C-alpha positions in Angstrom: 0.0 0.0 0.0 1.4 3.4 -1.0 1.4 6.0 1.7 1.1 9.6 0.7 2.1 12.2 3.3 1.7 15.9 2.8 4.4 18.2 4.0 3.5 20.0 7.3 3.4 23.4 5.8 0.9 22.3 3.1 -1.2 20.8 5.9 -1.0 24.1 7.9 -2.0 26.1 4.8 -4.9 23.8 4.1 -6.0 23.9 7.7 -6.0 27.7 7.9 -7.8 27.9 4.6 -10.4 25.5 5.9 -10.9 27.7 9.0 -11.3 30.8 6.8 -14.0 29.0 4.8 -15.9 27.7 7.9 -15.8 31.1 9.5 -17.1 32.7 6.3 -19.9 30.1 6.0 -21.0 30.9 9.5 -20.2 34.7 9.4 -23.5 35.6 11.2 -22.0 34.0 14.3 -18.2 34.3 13.7 -18.0 37.9 12.6 -19.6 39.5 15.6 -17.6 37.3 17.9 -14.1 37.5 16.3 -13.9 40.8 14.4 -11.9 43.7 15.9 -14.5 45.9 17.4 -12.7 48.7 19.3 -15.2 49.2 22.0 -15.3 45.4 22.8 -11.5 45.1 22.9 -11.4 48.0 25.3 -13.8 46.1 27.7 -11.5 43.0 27.7 -12.2 41.0 24.6 -8.6 41.1 23.6 -8.7 37.9 21.5 -10.2 40.1 18.7 -6.8 41.6 18.1 -5.7 38.2 16.8 -8.9 36.6 15.5 -10.0 39.6 13.5 -7.5 38.4 10.8 -9.5 35.3 10.2 -13.0 36.8 9.5 -13.9 38.8 6.5 -16.5 41.2 5.1 -18.3 38.7 2.9 -17.3 36.0 0.4 -15.4 38.2 -2.2 -13.2 39.4 0.6 -12.7 35.9 1.9 -11.9 34.3 -1.4 -9.4 37.0 -2.4 -7.5 36.6 0.8 -7.7 32.8 0.7 -6.1 32.8 -2.8 -3.3 35.1 -1.7 -2.7 33.1 1.5 -2.4 29.8 -0.4 0.0 31.4 -2.8 2.2 32.6 0.0 1.9 29.4 2.1 2.3 26.8 -0.7 4.9 28.6 -2.9 6.9 31.1 -0.8 6.8 29.5 2.6 7.1 25.8 1.8 10.8 25.7 2.6 10.6 26.9 6.2 9.8 24.7 9.2 6.3 24.3 10.4 7.1 26.0 13.7 8.5 29.0 11.9 5.4 29.1 9.6 3.0 29.1 12.6 5.2 31.7 14.5 5.3 34.0 11.4 1.5 33.8 11.0 1.0 34.6 14.7 3.5 37.5 14.6 1.9 39.0 11.5 -1.7 38.6 12.7 -0.9 40.0 16.2 1.1 42.9 14.8 -1.7 43.9 12.4 -4.3 43.7 15.1 -2.2 45.8 17.5 -1.4 48.3 14.8 -5.0 48.8 13.8 -6.2 49.0 17.4 -3.6 51.5 18.7 -2.8 53.5 15.5 -6.1 53.6 13.6 -8.9 54.8 15.9 -10.9 55.6 12.7 -11.6 51.9 12.2 -14.5 51.0 14.4 -14.5 47.5 13.1 -11.6 45.7 11.4 -11.4 42.2 9.8 -9.4 40.5 7.1 -6.1 38.6 6.5 -4.6 40.8 3.8 -2.3 42.7 6.2 -0.9 39.5 7.5 -0.5 38.1 4.0 1.7 41.0 3.1 3.9 39.9 6.0 3.9 36.3 4.9 5.0 37.3 1.4 7.8 39.6 2.6 9.2 37.0 5.0 8.8 34.3 2.3 10.8 36.4 -0.1 13.5 37.1 2.5 13.9 33.4 3.4 13.5 32.1 -0.2 16.6 30.2 -1.4 15.3 29.3 -4.9 16.3 32.6 -6.5 19.1 35.1 -6.2 18.9 37.5 -3.3 18.6 40.4 -5.7 15.5 38.9 -7.3 13.9 38.5 -3.9 15.0 42.1 -3.1 13.3 43.5 -6.2 10.0 41.8 -5.3 10.3 43.1 -1.7 10.9 46.6 -3.0 7.9 46.3 -5.3 5.6 45.3 -2.5 6.7 48.2 -0.3 6.3 50.4 -3.4 2.8 49.1 -3.8 2.0 49.9 -0.1 3.5 53.4 -0.5 1.4 54.0 -3.5 -1.7 52.8 -1.7 -1.2 55.5 0.9 -1.1 58.4 -1.7 -4.1 60.7 -1.8 -4.6 60.0 -5.6 -4.7 56.2 -5.2 -7.9 54.6 -6.4 -9.1 51.1 -5.3 -8.9 48.4 -7.9 -11.9 46.6 -9.3 -11.3 43.7 -7.0 -11.0 45.9 -4.0 -14.3 47.6 -5.0 -16.0 44.3 -4.4 -15.6 44.9 -0.6 -18.5 46.5 1.2 -16.0 48.6 3.2 -12.8 50.6 2.3 -9.6 48.7 2.2 -7.5 49.2 5.4 -4.2 50.0 3.7 -2.4 50.6 7.0 -2.9 46.9 7.8 -0.8 46.1 4.7 2.0 48.3 6.1 1.8 46.7 9.6 1.9 43.2 8.2 4.8 43.9 5.8 6.9 45.5 8.6 6.1 42.5 10.9 7.1 40.0 8.1 10.3 42.0 7.4 11.3 42.0 11.1 10.5 38.3 11.4 12.5 37.4 8.3 15.5 39.5 9.3 15.5 37.9 12.8 15.4 34.4 11.3 18.3 35.2 8.9 20.4 36.6 11.7 19.6 33.7 14.0 20.5 31.2 11.4 23.7 33.0 10.6 24.7 33.1 14.2 23.9 29.4 14.9 25.8 28.5 11.7 28.9 30.3 12.9 28.7 28.6 16.3 28.5 25.2 14.7 31.5 25.9 12.4 33.5 27.0 15.4 32.9 23.8 17.3 
């Protein structure tokens, strides 16, 4: 009998994707309970800072983020360990939630994974060993260029973004990208440090 075993990162990506779909299917219950509602966080429901990343404003929002998450998880992050993948996802989600809560009081309600996905992509490019460093660097610069452009007063939402019933929270993209950059740099420095120790032994 042939045994087929999926890599852990693929299983994690599929599991998170399944969670997104289930939460979207039962959004009448999940959204009020898990979205980042500023007043409720202030009264002690702090889990919303993290869980708000996993609920969305309708199916178009869910499916767009689901596709982007799968691309990041299955293509860019398939080479890192499962522990690092989970840690990266947590860091990005937590950073986006904290950033929105403390720095964007204009958002009464926040939901969506797009900010964290920007972090996953940035970290994935930093840790990617398939291509030359300059290639990864170009893509990282392009992503930060996109985020910079999104923050300009003359920026207009794309047709896909216009499918959302609320304006896109572009600051979440920035917070996620910074978190992913910081995580990726820390991993690179840690790996370099441990490699030097091993060589010196």
